[in-house]
C-alpha positions in Angstrom: -1.1 10.9 -13.1 -1.5 10.9 -9.3 1.3 12.4 -7.2 1.0 9.2 -5.3 4.1 6.7 -4.6 3.8 3.0 -4.5 6.6 1.1 -2.6 6.7 -2.6 -3.1 8.6 -5.8 -2.4 8.8 -8.9 -0.5 8.4 -9.6 3.3 11.1 -7.9 5.8 12.7 -6.0 2.7 12.5 -2.5 4.2 9.6 -1.3 2.3 7.8 0.4 5.4 11.3 2.0 6.3 11.8 3.4 2.8 8.2 4.8 2.7 8.8 6.2 6.4 12.0 7.8 4.9 10.1 9.4 2.0 7.6 10.7 4.3 10.3 12.2 6.5 11.4 14.2 3.4 8.2 15.8 3.2 7.5 19.4 4.5 3.9 18.4 5.3 2.3 17.2 8.4 2.3 13.1 8.1 -0.5 11.0 8.6 0.1 7.6 8.9 -2.9 5.3 7.8 -2.4 2.1 9.6 -4.6 -0.9 8.2 -3.4 -3.5 10.7 -5.9 -4.5 13.5 -4.5 -5.3 16.9 -4.9 -8.7 18.2 -3.7 -9.0 21.9 -3.9 -12.9 21.6 -1.1 -12.8 18.8 1.9 -11.6 20.6 4.2 -11.7 17.5 1.7 -9.6 15.5 1.6 -7.2 18.5 5.3 -7.1 18.4 5.2 -6.0 14.7 2.9 -3.5 15.4 4.9 -1.9 18.1 8.1 -1.9 16.2 6.4 0.1 13.3 4.9 2.5 16.0 8.5 2.8 17.7 10.0 3.9 14.6 7.6 6.7 13.9 8.2 10.3 14.9 5.9 11.4 17.8 4.5 14.3 15.6 2.9 12.0 13.0 -0.7 11.4 13.2 -1.9 7.9 13.2 -5.5 6.7 11.9 -6.4 3.2 12.2 -8.2 2.3 9.0 -8.5 -1.6 8.7 -11.3 -1.4 6.0 -12.2 2.3 5.3 -9.1 3.3 3.5 -10.9 5.1 0.6 -13.0 7.3 2.9 -9.8 8.1 4.8 -8.1 9.1 1.5 -11.1 11.2 0.4 -11.3 13.0 3.7 -7.4 13.8 3.9 -6.3 17.2 4.5 -4.6 18.4 1.1 -1.7 20.0 3.4 -0.9 16.5 4.7 1.3 13.8 3.6 -0.2 10.2 3.9 1.7 7.1 4.4 -0.5 4.0 3.9 1.0 0.7 5.5 -0.1 -1.8 4.3 -2.2 -2.7 1.2 -1.7 -6.4 2.0 -3.2 -6.2 5.6 -6.1 -4.0 3.8 -6.8 -6.7 1.4 -6.7 -9.4 4.1 -9.1 -7.4 6.1 -11.6 -7.4 3.2 -11.3 -11.0 2.0 -14.7 -11.8 3.1 -16.3 -9.4 0.6 -17.5 -11.3 -2.8 -15.9 -10.4 -6.1 -18.5 -7.8 -7.2 -18.0 -5.7 -3.9 -14.3 -6.1 -4.0 -14.2 -4.9 -7.6 -16.4 -1.9 -6.6 -14.0 -1.2 -3.4 -11.1 -1.5 -5.5 -12.5 0.8 -8.3 -13.3 3.4 -5.9 -9.8 3.2 -4.2 -8.2 3.8 -7.6 -10.6 6.7 -8.7 -9.9 8.4 -5.2 -6.2 8.0 -5.6 -6.4 9.3 -9.0 -8.4 12.4 -8.4 -6.7 13.4 -5.3 -3.9 15.9 -5.0 -2.8 14.8 -1.6 0.8 13.5 -1.5 0.9 9.8 -0.5 3.0 6.9 -0.3 1.5 3.2 -0.3 3.3 0.1 1.2 2.5 -3.0 -0.7 3.8 -6.8 -0.4 4.7 -8.7 -3.3 3.2 -12.1 -2.8 2.9 -13.8 -6.4 6.7 -14.3 -6.5 6.3 -17.9 -5.0 4.3 -21.1 -5.5 0.4 -20.7 -6.2 -1.2 -21.1 -2.8 -2.9 -24.5 -2.5 -6.1 -23.0 -0.8 -8.8 -20.9 -2.4 -8.5 -18.1 0.2 -4.8 -17.7 -0.3 -5.3 -17.6 -3.9 -7.9 -15.0 -3.7 -5.6 -12.8 -1.6 -2.6 -13.2 -3.9 -4.7 -12.4 -6.9 -6.5 -9.4 -5.3 -3.2 -7.9 -3.9 -1.5 -8.4 -7.2 -4.2 -6.7 -9.3 -4.3 -3.9 -6.8 -0.5 -3.5 -7.1 -0.6 -3.5 -10.8 -3.3 -1.2 -11.0 -2.2 1.3 -8.3 1.3 1.2 -9.8 -0.2 2.3 -13.3 -1.5 5.5 -11.9 1.2 6.4 -9.3 3.9 9.0 -10.3 6.7 6.9 -8.8 7.0 3.0 -8.2 9.7 1.6 -6.0 10.9 -1.8 -5.5 12.7 -2.7 -2.3 14.5 -6.0 -2.3 17.9 -7.5 -1.4 18.7 -4.6 0.7 18.4 -2.2 -2.2 15.6 0.4 -3.4 15.2 0.4 -7.1 13.0 3.4 -8.8 11.1 1.1 -11.3 9.7 4.4 -12.8 13.0 5.2 -14.0 14.2 1.8 -14.8 11.0 0.1 -16.1 8.6 0.2 -18.8 4.8 0.6 -17.9 2.7 -2.2 -18.8 -1.1 -1.1 -19.7 -3.8 -3.4 -18.5 -4.0 -6.1 -20.9 -0.4 -6.2 -21.9 -0.1 -3.0 -24.2 3.0 -1.1 -23.5 2.9 2.6 -23.3 5.1 4.7 -25.2 
């Protein structure tokens, strides 16, 4: 099992803050892998990015990886601690990929995480707790992010759910569900 950690939950739940807290506990140099792309035309988006930037300690290195997340993970210094924020934004950046390419990208990412000894924490949004989107691209996004989160959670050492102002360690409280619905013992 990978030493990776997955932090998931709904919007504005504190996922990023919990992941930052976990990174602060590390004795290693923190590298923040930001998947967001700046958009000067969208002031609200810029304010979100700035809020995240202002919370981070000055000694954390930031790398912008809107698409090439797998390569950044593969090239990471084993003496670093990676904070990847966020998988939902990364998936959104890759929505133009067809299903075959997406499956290859997903498989490469999971293999890289599984084979890595680098400590890392991923932040992922939960999008499937509401209505099914009425438009195809919304359904594709929801399904891709849900599949990524499930498969990544299956290989991470620890999975946290942040919701309602609380952090739950699902690795201690939950029962892992194998792909296809078979429970692990």
